[in-house]
C-alpha positions as CSV (number, residue, x, y, z in Angstrom):
1,M,16.2,16.5,21.2
2,N,17.3,18.6,18.5
3,K,15.6,21.7,17.8
4,T,16.5,22.3,14.3
5,P,12.8,23.9,12.6
6,I,11.5,21.8,10.4
7,K,9.6,23.5,7.2
8,F,8.0,21.8,4.4
9,G,8.6,23.6,1.0
10,T,7.7,22.7,-2.3
11,D,7.2,19.4,-1.7
12,G,8.1,18.3,1.9
13,W,10.7,18.9,4.3
14,R,14.4,18.0,3.3
15,G,17.3,18.1,5.1
16,I,20.8,17.4,5.2
17,I,21.5,14.2,6.8
18,A,22.7,14.1,10.2
19,Q,22.9,17.8,10.2
20,D,19.3,18.4,9.9
21,F,17.4,15.4,9.4
22,T,18.4,13.5,11.8
23,F,16.6,10.5,12.9
24,D,15.1,12.7,15.8
25,N,13.7,15.1,13.6
26,V,12.2,12.3,11.4
27,R,10.4,11.2,14.2
28,I,9.1,14.4,14.9
29,C,7.9,14.3,11.7
30,A,6.3,10.7,11.8
31,Q,4.5,11.8,15.5
32,A,2.8,14.9,13.6
33,V,1.5,12.8,10.6
34,A,-0.1,10.3,13.3
35,D,-1.6,13.3,14.8
36,Y,-2.7,14.9,12.0
37,L,-4.2,11.2,10.5
38,K,-6.0,10.9,14.2
39,Q,-7.2,14.6,14.3
40,T,-9.0,14.1,10.9
41,D,-10.8,10.4,10.8
42,L,-8.1,9.1,8.9
43,A,-6.5,7.0,11.1
44,S,-8.3,3.9,10.4
45,R,-7.6,4.0,7.1
46,G,-3.7,3.6,7.8
47,L,-0.7,4.5,6.1
48,I,2.0,3.6,3.6
49,I,5.4,3.9,4.2
50,G,7.8,3.9,1.3
51,Y,11.6,5.3,1.0
52,D,14.2,5.9,-2.0
53,T,17.5,4.6,-2.3
54,R,19.6,7.2,-0.4
55,F,22.0,6.9,2.7
56,A,20.1,4.8,5.3
57,S,16.4,5.7,3.9
58,E,15.3,2.0,4.8
59,D,16.2,2.9,8.3
60,F,14.7,6.0,8.2
61,A,11.0,4.9,7.0
62,S,11.8,1.6,9.5
63,A,11.9,4.8,12.4
64,V,8.9,6.3,10.8
65,A,6.7,3.0,11.1
66,E,7.7,2.8,14.5
67,V,6.2,5.8,15.6
68,V,3.0,5.6,13.4
69,A,2.4,2.0,14.8
70,G,3.1,3.6,18.4
71,N,0.1,5.9,17.7
72,G,-1.8,2.3,17.0
73,I,-2.0,3.3,13.1
74,Q,-1.8,0.4,10.9
75,V,1.2,0.5,8.6
76,S,1.5,-0.7,5.5
77,L,5.7,-1.0,4.6
78,C,7.1,-1.1,1.3
79,P,9.8,-4.0,1.6
80,Q,12.4,-2.0,-0.9
81,A,12.9,1.0,-2.3
82,T,9.8,2.0,-4.3
83,P,9.3,4.9,-6.6
84,T,6.8,8.2,-5.3
85,P,4.4,7.8,-8.1
86,V,3.8,3.7,-7.5
87,I,3.2,4.3,-3.4
88,S,0.9,7.8,-4.7
89,Y,-1.1,4.9,-6.9
90,G,-1.0,2.6,-4.0
91,V,-2.9,5.2,-1.5
92,L,-5.5,5.5,-3.8
93,A,-5.8,1.4,-4.7
94,Q,-5.3,0.8,-0.9
95,K,-8.1,3.8,0.4
96,A,-5.1,4.1,2.6
97,G,-5.2,7.2,4.8
98,G,-2.4,8.9,3.2
99,A,1.5,7.8,2.7
100,I,5.4,8.9,4.5
101,I,8.0,8.9,1.6
102,I,11.3,9.1,2.4
103,T,12.8,10.7,-0.4
104,A,14.9,13.9,-1.1
105,S,13.9,13.3,-5.4
106,H,16.7,15.2,-7.3
107,N,18.6,16.7,-4.4
108,P,22.4,16.0,-4.0
109,A,23.6,13.2,-2.2
110,I,23.8,14.6,1.2
111,W,19.9,15.4,1.5
112,N,17.2,13.2,2.2
113,G,13.9,14.1,2.4
114,F,10.1,13.3,4.2
115,K,7.2,13.6,1.8
116,Y,3.7,13.4,2.8
117,K,1.1,12.0,0.5
118,S,-2.8,13.0,1.6
119,E,-5.7,10.3,1.2
120,S,-5.7,11.3,-2.6
121,G,-2.0,10.3,-3.5
122,A,-1.2,14.0,-4.0
123,S,1.3,16.4,-2.3
124,A,0.4,17.7,1.4
125,S,-2.0,21.2,0.1
126,P,-1.0,24.2,2.1
127,E,-3.6,23.9,4.6
128,M,-2.3,20.2,5.3
129,V,1.3,21.7,5.4
130,A,0.0,24.2,7.9
131,E,-1.8,21.6,10.5
132,L,1.6,19.6,10.1
133,E,4.1,22.3,11.2
134,K,1.9,22.9,14.0
135,N,1.5,19.2,14.9
136,I,5.2,19.2,14.5
137,A,5.8,22.5,17.0
138,Q,3.7,20.9,19.5
139,T,5.4,17.9,19.7
140,L,9.1,19.9,19.9
141,A,7.4,21.8,22.9
142,T,5.8,18.6,24.7
143,G,9.0,16.0,23.5
144,E,6.2,13.7,23.4
145,I,6.5,10.8,20.8
146,D,4.6,7.5,21.1
147,Q,6.7,4.1,19.2
148,I,6.7,0.8,19.7
149,P,9.9,-1.5,18.2
150,L,9.4,-2.7,14.6
151,V,9.7,-6.2,15.6
152,K,7.2,-5.9,17.9
153,A,4.7,-3.9,15.4
154,L,6.0,-6.6,12.9
155,E,4.5,-9.5,15.6
156,Q,1.4,-7.6,16.5
157,G,0.3,-7.0,12.9
158,L,0.9,-3.5,13.6
159,V,3.3,-3.1,10.8
160,E,3.0,-5.4,7.2
161,Y,5.2,-5.1,4.5
162,L,3.4,-4.5,1.2
163,D,4.8,-4.5,-1.7
164,L,2.7,-2.5,-4.4
165,A,4.6,-3.0,-7.7
166,P,2.5,-5.5,-8.9
167,I,-1.0,-3.5,-8.1
168,Y,0.7,-0.6,-10.3
169,F,1.5,-2.5,-12.8
170,Q,-1.7,-3.7,-13.6
171,H,-3.1,-0.4,-13.7
172,L,-0.7,0.9,-16.0
173,A,-1.5,-2.3,-18.4
174,G,-5.4,-0.2,-18.0
175,L,-3.7,3.2,-19.2
176,I,-1.7,2.0,-22.1
177,N,-1.2,-1.3,-24.5
178,L,2.2,-2.6,-22.7
179,D,2.1,-5.4,-25.2
180,G,2.1,-2.7,-28.8
181,L,5.3,-1.5,-26.9
182,R,6.9,-4.4,-26.2
183,Q,6.4,-5.7,-30.0
184,S,7.9,-2.4,-30.9
185,R,11.3,-3.1,-31.9
186,L,12.6,0.2,-30.3
187,K,15.9,0.5,-28.5
188,V,15.9,2.5,-25.7
189,V,18.5,2.9,-22.8
190,V,17.3,3.3,-19.8
191,D,19.1,5.6,-16.8
192,P,17.4,5.4,-13.6
193,M,20.1,7.8,-11.8
194,Y,20.9,5.0,-9.0
195,G,17.1,5.8,-7.9
196,A,14.1,3.9,-7.3
197,G,12.8,3.6,-10.8
198,A,15.7,0.9,-11.2
199,G,14.4,-2.0,-13.0
200,Y,10.5,-0.5,-13.7
201,L,10.4,-0.3,-17.0
202,K,12.6,-3.1,-17.7
203,A,10.1,-5.2,-16.1
204,L,7.3,-3.4,-17.3
205,L,8.5,-4.0,-21.1
206,G,10.5,-6.8,-21.2
207,G,10.3,-9.9,-22.8
208,G,9.2,-8.5,-26.0
209,A,10.7,-6.9,-29.2
210,I,11.9,-3.5,-27.6
211,E,15.0,-4.0,-26.1
212,I,15.8,-2.0,-23.1
213,I,19.3,-1.3,-21.8
214,E,19.8,0.2,-18.3
215,I,23.0,2.1,-16.9
216,N,23.1,3.4,-13.3
217,S,20.6,1.2,-12.2
218,E,22.7,-0.4,-9.0
219,R,22.2,1.3,-5.6
220,N,24.8,3.9,-4.9
221,P,23.6,6.6,-2.2
222,L,26.4,8.7,-3.4
223,F,24.9,9.3,-6.8
224,P,28.1,9.6,-8.4
225,G,29.7,11.7,-10.7
226,I,25.7,12.8,-11.1
227,R,22.5,14.3,-8.7
228,P,19.8,12.5,-9.5
229,E,18.1,15.3,-11.6
230,P,17.3,14.4,-15.3
231,I,18.5,17.6,-16.5
232,A,21.3,17.6,-19.3
233,A,24.4,18.0,-17.2
234,N,23.3,14.9,-15.5
235,L,22.6,12.7,-18.4
236,T,26.3,12.6,-20.6
237,K,26.0,9.0,-20.0
238,L,23.1,8.4,-21.0
239,S,23.9,10.4,-24.1
240,A,26.9,8.6,-24.7
241,T,25.4,5.4,-24.7
242,V,22.5,6.4,-27.0
243,R,24.7,7.5,-29.3
244,Q,27.5,4.0,-28.9
245,Q,24.1,1.7,-28.9
246,G,22.4,3.6,-31.8
247,A,19.4,3.6,-29.8
248,N,16.0,5.5,-30.6
249,A,15.7,7.3,-27.3
250,G,17.5,7.4,-23.7
251,L,14.8,7.9,-21.2
252,A,16.0,9.1,-17.3
253,T,14.1,9.3,-14.5
254,D,15.3,11.1,-11.1
255,G,15.9,9.7,-7.5
256,D,12.5,8.8,-7.0
257,A,11.0,8.4,-10.4
258,D,8.1,11.3,-10.2
259,R,9.9,13.1,-13.3
260,L,11.4,12.0,-16.6
261,G,14.2,13.5,-18.8
262,I,15.1,12.4,-22.9
263,I,17.5,12.4,-25.0
264,D,17.1,11.8,-28.4
265,E,18.4,9.5,-30.8
266,K,21.4,12.0,-31.5
267,G,22.2,11.7,-27.7
268,R,20.9,15.5,-27.4
269,F,18.8,16.3,-24.3
270,L,15.3,17.3,-25.1
271,T,13.9,20.4,-22.8
272,T,11.4,19.4,-20.4
273,L,9.3,22.2,-21.9
274,Q,9.5,20.2,-25.3
275,V,8.7,17.0,-23.5
276,F,5.6,18.6,-21.5
277,A,4.2,19.7,-25.0
278,L,4.9,16.2,-27.1
279,L,2.7,14.5,-24.0
280,C,0.1,17.4,-24.6
281,L,0.4,17.0,-28.1
282,Y,0.4,13.0,-28.3
283,L,-3.2,12.6,-25.6
284,L,-5.2,15.5,-27.9
285,E,-3.8,14.5,-31.3
286,I,-3.4,10.4,-31.3
287,R,-5.3,9.6,-28.1
288,R,-8.0,11.9,-29.1
289,E,-8.9,13.0,-25.2
290,R,-9.6,16.5,-24.3
291,G,-9.4,18.6,-21.2
292,T,-8.0,21.4,-19.2
293,I,-3.9,21.6,-19.4
294,V,-2.4,22.6,-16.0
295,K,1.2,24.4,-16.5
296,T,3.3,26.0,-13.5
297,I,4.7,29.2,-14.4
298,T,8.2,28.3,-15.5
299,T,6.4,26.3,-18.3
300,S,6.4,26.5,-22.1
301,S,3.7,29.3,-23.8
302,M,3.7,26.2,-26.4
303,L,1.2,25.2,-24.6
304,Y,-1.4,28.0,-24.6
305,R,-0.6,27.6,-28.6
306,L,-2.1,23.9,-28.6
307,G,-5.1,25.2,-26.0
308,E,-5.9,27.1,-29.0
309,I,-5.3,24.4,-32.0
310,F,-7.2,21.7,-30.2
311,N,-9.8,23.9,-28.4
312,V,-8.9,22.8,-24.9
313,P,-8.6,25.1,-21.7
314,V,-4.9,26.1,-20.1
315,R,-4.5,27.2,-16.7
316,E,-1.8,28.1,-14.8
317,T,-0.5,28.0,-11.4
318,P,3.1,28.7,-9.1
319,V,5.6,26.6,-8.8
320,G,5.0,23.5,-7.3
321,F,2.7,20.1,-8.0
322,K,1.1,20.8,-4.4
323,Y,-0.8,23.7,-6.7
324,I,-1.7,21.1,-9.6
325,A,-3.4,18.2,-7.8
326,P,-6.3,20.1,-6.3
327,L,-7.4,21.3,-10.1
328,M,-6.7,17.1,-11.3
329,L,-9.3,16.3,-7.9
330,T,-11.6,19.1,-8.6
331,E,-11.8,19.7,-13.1
332,N,-11.5,17.4,-15.8
333,V,-7.6,17.8,-16.1
334,L,-5.7,16.2,-18.7
335,I,-2.5,16.4,-18.2
336,G,-0.8,18.7,-15.4
337,G,3.2,19.8,-15.8
338,E,6.1,21.5,-13.9
339,E,9.5,22.5,-15.7
340,S,11.1,20.0,-13.6
341,G,9.8,16.9,-16.0
342,G,6.8,16.2,-13.5
343,F,3.8,15.3,-15.4
344,G,0.2,14.3,-14.2
345,F,-2.3,12.5,-16.2
346,H,-6.6,12.2,-16.4
347,G,-7.2,8.8,-14.8
348,H,-4.6,8.0,-12.7
349,A,-3.0,9.4,-9.2
350,P,-2.9,13.3,-9.2
351,E,0.5,13.3,-9.0
352,R,3.8,13.3,-11.2
353,D,5.1,10.0,-12.4
354,G,8.1,9.8,-14.5
355,I,7.2,6.2,-15.7
356,L,4.0,6.8,-17.2
357,S,5.6,9.6,-18.6
358,A,8.4,7.4,-20.1
359,L,5.5,4.9,-21.5
360,Y,3.6,8.0,-23.0
361,F,6.5,9.6,-24.8
362,L,7.4,5.7,-26.3
363,D,4.0,4.9,-27.4
364,L,4.1,8.8,-28.9
365,M,7.3,7.5,-30.6
366,V,5.4,4.1,-32.1
367,K,2.1,5.7,-33.2
368,T,4.0,8.4,-35.0
369,G,6.8,6.4,-36.2
370,K,9.0,9.0,-35.5
371,T,12.4,9.8,-33.7
372,P,12.6,12.2,-30.8
373,S,14.1,14.9,-33.1
374,Q,11.4,14.6,-35.6
375,L,9.0,15.1,-33.2
376,I,10.3,18.1,-32.3
377,E,10.1,19.3,-35.9
378,Y,6.4,17.8,-35.8
379,L,5.8,20.1,-32.7
380,Y,7.2,23.2,-34.2
381,S,5.8,23.1,-37.4
382,K,2.4,23.8,-35.6
383,V,3.5,25.8,-32.6
384,G,6.4,27.7,-33.9
385,P,10.3,27.4,-32.7
386,H,10.5,27.6,-28.7
387,H,13.9,27.0,-26.8
388,F,14.3,26.9,-23.2
389,D,16.7,27.0,-20.6
390,R,17.2,27.7,-16.8
391,V,20.3,29.1,-15.1
392,D,20.7,28.0,-11.1
393,I,23.1,30.0,-9.1
394,E,23.8,29.2,-5.2
395,F,23.5,32.4,-2.7
396,P,24.2,33.2,0.4
397,E,20.8,33.4,2.2
398,A,21.5,36.8,3.8
399,A,21.6,38.2,0.2
400,R,17.9,37.1,-0.3
401,P,16.3,40.4,0.6
402,A,18.4,42.5,-1.2
403,I,17.8,40.4,-4.6
404,I,14.2,40.7,-3.6
405,E,14.2,44.1,-3.2
406,R,16.4,45.5,-6.3
407,I,14.0,43.6,-8.4
408,K,11.1,45.0,-7.0
409,Q,12.1,48.2,-7.2
410,N,13.5,48.5,-10.6
411,P,11.4,46.0,-12.9
412,P,12.1,47.2,-16.4
413,K,9.9,48.5,-19.0
414,D,11.9,46.6,-22.2
415,I,14.2,43.9,-21.9
416,D,16.8,43.1,-24.9
417,G,14.5,46.0,-26.7
418,V,11.5,44.0,-26.3
419,K,8.9,45.8,-24.2
420,V,8.0,44.1,-21.3
421,V,3.8,43.8,-21.6
422,K,3.2,41.9,-17.6
423,F,5.1,41.8,-14.7
424,D,3.6,39.1,-12.9
425,T,5.0,38.4,-9.5
426,T,2.4,35.2,-8.3
427,D,6.0,33.3,-7.7
428,G,8.7,35.0,-8.2
429,F,9.2,37.9,-11.0
430,R,8.4,37.1,-14.4
431,F,8.5,39.5,-17.5
432,I,6.3,38.1,-20.5
433,L,7.6,40.4,-23.6
434,S,5.2,41.5,-26.7
435,D,7.0,38.7,-28.7
436,T,5.5,36.2,-26.2
437,T,9.1,35.3,-25.0
438,W,9.2,35.5,-21.1
439,L,12.0,35.9,-18.5
440,L,11.7,34.2,-14.7
441,I,13.7,35.0,-11.7
442,R,12.5,32.9,-8.5
443,F,14.0,31.2,-5.6
444,S,14.0,27.4,-5.4
445,G,11.2,25.6,-3.0
446,T,13.7,23.0,-2.0
447,E,16.9,24.3,-1.8
448,P,19.4,27.6,-1.4
449,L,19.3,28.5,-5.2
450,L,18.0,31.7,-7.2
451,R,16.9,30.0,-10.6
452,I,16.6,32.2,-13.6
453,Y,14.4,30.6,-16.1
454,A,13.9,32.2,-20.2
455,E,12.0,30.6,-23.4
456,S,12.5,31.9,-26.4
457,S,12.1,31.6,-30.2
458,T,16.4,31.1,-30.7
459,P,18.7,29.2,-28.6
460,A,21.3,32.3,-28.5
461,R,18.2,34.6,-27.4
462,V,17.1,32.3,-24.8
463,K,21.2,32.8,-23.9
464,K,21.1,36.6,-23.8
465,L,17.8,36.8,-21.6
466,L,19.4,34.4,-19.3
467,K,22.8,37.1,-18.6
468,L,20.1,39.9,-18.4
469,G,18.1,37.8,-15.6
470,K,21.4,37.8,-14.0
471,K,22.4,41.0,-14.0
472,L,18.7,42.1,-13.0
473,A,18.9,40.1,-9.9
474,G,22.4,41.4,-9.7
475,V,24.3,37.9,-9.3
């Protein structure tokens, strides 16, 4: 049996297919989840199992189903690739004990992953992860895995196929006026990035005056020419298509459709921080809803300004939706969001949803009659100009301690001639300057990358700060 260590990062466990992400290791994880369900009395509620469009994802999902069913737990298995937010909502709708999703989200094609969602539809909490890892260690030690062939499990009714899309569509119809969007006469290009979100926006909005043009909608586990992360570098085809078609906007969802990227009518990428601020503005000003805004440390200081304008509280967490979800479950949270383009909403599952985020953004355009670039101008008229960028740097794992030590031992008193008023080590190393500009250096929780982030009043200043960040880290 493979003894590769299985570690759950920011959102589940990810590994390179056939190297770490093997059928043996996936079965070990499935056994750990089955044990956890039995230990917590959730086993009687059953488990949903879903998967994305990556290489052999449906086969890994079947292997998971065989183990979970082998432990006597009822399985609802998705019959085709299904977006993560659809599965998260499905957990709530079905009152299931949780869900396992085979997906590596936005990672390159050679990766796959194993996400566990709790009975609330949220990502596993740090406490749950600790229990799962304990169970994984136990399974590795004993080698004991209970399983039943899928054909037999289907015959016995332990596994049943369940299409969650109709349940999800019905729920979204209660959150937003879909008919209004269908009649909007917008022309929108949608890029599901060869991922699980293919066909969803078309199915939700088709049949009216709105024109939806879909690109990269076929299944291709190689994600040719891109990685399925909706950032500017991967959306050149979407940008070109928006310009060629004279479209009003371009919308992209990542590999498992829990994240959103937006291209404006001129073919320019909106940063995820701009999108987050615009979604907050939509909920606060257009829908007149109120509640706490929850942001991770890598998101915009624009949200604090919106909090002041609309008199709503703003809370900050480390990176990872697993830190936002508990607040969504216990407090009146209006919206929670991350720099990665993942946003979760009040009245929905406590999880990111790229599809609902896209619908809300389109509704903002319809209700204001503004193009995406005009919306940015409108936002800046309220909060002032804010520009953002991020650089990702691959580094040898052996260099990690030296990078940490270098920054820890020599934190600068000022950066680019502006005083550092706060040095925050909640998640990485963040420097907040006296003019509200910020610079953050942190290691990715899902990939071997050092990420450097900056937000300031001009693109030129952001560029300069990123260079200074690299210098600080010594990379």
